[in-house]
C-alpha positions, 0 to 999 in steps of 0.5 A, a space after each residue: 751099265 746104268 745111267 750116271 746122273 753126274 755125267 757132264 751132260 746131266 750137269 749141263 741139263 741141270 744148269 750146274 755147268 754152263 753151255 753155249 746154247 743153240 736150241 732148247 725145247 721141252 725134249 732137247 738141248 743143243 749147244 756148241 762143242 767146247 772142243 770143235 772138230 769142224 767149223 760148226 760143231 754142235 751137240 744135240 742131247 735129249 733131256 731124258 737120261 739115255 746112255 747111248 743110241 741103242 738105249 734111246 732107240 730101245 727105251 725112249 717113247 716114240 713121242 720122245 724119239 719123234 721130238 728129238 729128230 724133228 728138233 735135229 731138223 730144226 737145228 739144221 735150219 737154225 744153223 743154216 745147214 739145209 743146203 750145205 754139207 754136214 755130218 751127224 755122228 753118234 758113238 756107242 760105248 767106250 770102244 766106239 769112241 763114246 766119252 760121255 755116257 748120255 746119248 748125244 749126236 754131233 752135228 758137224 759142218 765145214 761149210 
């Protein structure tokens, strides 16, 4: 599978589609899910084109991976979830429940 530059997250990154932004830096964009599955449901995506978690882990430079996960940690604080319960989910492939083929994680909390 090759990366599709017309997927919804690519369009959000290009500001062609608006989002309710939680956090942004040079490496990551995070925004509220338009169909939340929990009281707090944000998506966290790298700004580089990776198809899924496997592609990200295999092909993203260590600096990009490090900035991604440190950004996740910062977002946890922004959302005041550090001392609360939350889930982090990622899907790989259609059979794994992936709907948008740009690597992303879901950060969910009902706290």
